[in-house]
C-alpha positions as CSV (number, residue, x, y, z in Angstrom):
1,M,-14.9,-22.5,32.8
2,D,-14.5,-18.7,33.3
3,S,-15.9,-16.3,30.7
4,N,-12.4,-14.7,30.2
5,N,-11.0,-18.1,29.1
6,V,-13.8,-18.6,26.6
7,I,-13.1,-15.3,24.8
8,N,-9.4,-16.1,24.1
9,F,-9.9,-19.7,23.1
10,Q,-9.5,-20.5,19.4
11,K,-9.8,-23.8,17.6
12,H,-7.5,-22.7,14.7
13,P,-4.3,-20.8,14.5
14,F,-5.6,-18.2,12.0
15,H,-6.8,-14.6,12.7
16,L,-10.4,-13.8,11.5
17,V,-10.6,-10.1,11.1
18,D,-13.4,-8.2,12.8
19,P,-15.5,-5.7,10.8
20,S,-13.7,-2.4,10.6
21,P,-14.7,1.1,9.3
22,W,-11.2,2.0,8.3
23,P,-11.1,0.7,4.7
24,L,-14.2,2.6,3.8
25,L,-13.1,5.8,5.5
26,T,-9.6,5.6,4.0
27,S,-10.9,5.2,0.5
28,I,-13.1,8.2,1.0
29,A,-10.1,10.2,2.3
30,A,-8.1,9.1,-0.7
31,L,-10.9,10.2,-3.0
32,V,-11.0,13.6,-1.2
33,M,-7.2,13.9,-1.5
34,T,-7.2,13.0,-5.2
35,S,-10.1,15.4,-5.9
36,G,-8.2,18.2,-4.1
37,G,-5.0,17.4,-6.1
38,V,-6.9,17.7,-9.4
39,M,-8.6,20.9,-8.2
40,W,-5.3,22.3,-7.2
41,F,-3.6,21.4,-10.5
42,H,-6.4,23.1,-12.4
43,N,-6.2,26.2,-10.1
44,Y,-9.7,25.9,-8.6
45,S,-10.3,27.9,-5.4
46,G,-10.1,25.6,-2.4
47,G,-8.2,22.9,-4.2
48,G,-5.1,23.2,-2.0
49,Y,-7.2,23.1,1.2
50,T,-9.1,20.0,-0.1
51,L,-5.8,18.3,-0.9
52,F,-4.3,19.2,2.5
53,F,-7.4,18.1,4.5
54,G,-7.6,14.9,2.5
55,F,-4.0,14.1,3.2
56,L,-4.5,14.7,6.9
57,F,-7.6,12.5,6.8
58,V,-5.5,9.7,5.2
59,L,-2.7,10.1,7.8
60,G,-5.3,10.0,10.6
61,N,-6.9,6.8,9.2
62,M,-3.5,5.2,8.8
63,Y,-2.7,5.9,12.4
64,V,-6.0,4.5,13.8
65,W,-6.0,1.5,11.5
66,W,-2.4,0.5,12.4
67,R,-3.2,1.2,16.1
68,D,-6.0,-1.4,15.8
69,I,-3.6,-3.9,14.1
70,V,-1.0,-3.4,16.9
71,R,-3.7,-3.8,19.5
72,E,-5.0,-7.1,17.9
73,G,-1.5,-8.5,17.8
74,T,-0.1,-7.4,21.1
75,F,-2.9,-6.9,23.6
76,E,-5.5,-9.3,22.2
77,G,-3.0,-12.0,21.2
78,Q,-4.7,-12.7,17.9
79,H,-1.4,-12.8,15.9
80,T,-0.3,-16.4,16.5
81,N,2.9,-17.9,15.0
82,M,0.9,-18.9,11.9
83,V,-0.4,-15.4,11.4
84,Q,3.0,-13.9,11.9
85,L,4.4,-16.3,9.4
86,G,1.7,-15.3,6.9
87,L,2.3,-11.6,7.4
88,R,6.1,-12.1,7.0
89,M,5.6,-14.2,3.8
90,G,3.2,-11.7,2.4
91,M,5.7,-8.9,2.8
92,I,8.5,-10.9,1.3
93,L,6.3,-11.9,-1.7
94,F,5.3,-8.2,-2.1
95,I,8.9,-7.1,-2.2
96,V,9.9,-9.8,-4.6
97,S,7.0,-8.9,-7.0
98,E,8.1,-5.2,-6.9
99,V,11.7,-6.2,-7.7
100,M,10.5,-8.3,-10.6
101,F,8.2,-5.5,-11.9
102,F,11.0,-2.9,-11.9
103,F,13.4,-5.4,-13.5
104,A,10.9,-6.1,-16.3
105,F,10.3,-2.3,-16.7
106,F,13.9,-1.4,-17.0
107,L,14.6,-4.5,-19.2
108,G,11.8,-3.2,-21.5
109,I,13.4,0.3,-21.7
110,F,16.8,-1.3,-22.4
111,S,15.3,-3.6,-25.1
112,W,13.5,-0.6,-26.7
113,S,16.7,1.5,-26.7
114,V,18.7,-1.3,-28.3
115,S,16.1,-2.2,-30.9
116,S,15.6,1.5,-31.9
117,C,19.4,1.9,-32.2
118,A,19.6,-1.1,-34.6
119,R,16.4,-0.2,-36.5
120,N,16.7,3.5,-37.0
121,R,20.5,3.8,-36.7
122,V,19.9,6.4,-34.0
123,C,21.2,5.4,-30.6
124,M,19.5,6.8,-27.5
125,A,22.5,6.5,-25.2
126,S,25.4,8.0,-27.1
127,K,25.8,10.6,-29.8
128,R,29.2,11.0,-31.3
129,Y,30.4,14.1,-33.0
């Protein structure tokens, strides 16, 4: 058996992720960007530059991290049909959870406005003269 065939052979359809430095570096970049934003809001010198460089660092990390993901899926062939299905279902569940969150949030605002109108006799939505 050739050594090239041994590398690409898997006994399972799942993708086991290799160790990556990008989560740690991205979290450091987010910390720098947040610190720069706080410094900028409080008018410290260099806060705007820190915010800007932190933002560039986050964008650079996003690029190289997604580059690695695309490389794993296309060139290395590690995204099997089962992995693609898992990624697709994960994105669908994320979108559904966001829709439910915003529905609950706006339902809470609506419920608060209706109850305050009945309780205090002051309606939030309309005021008639």
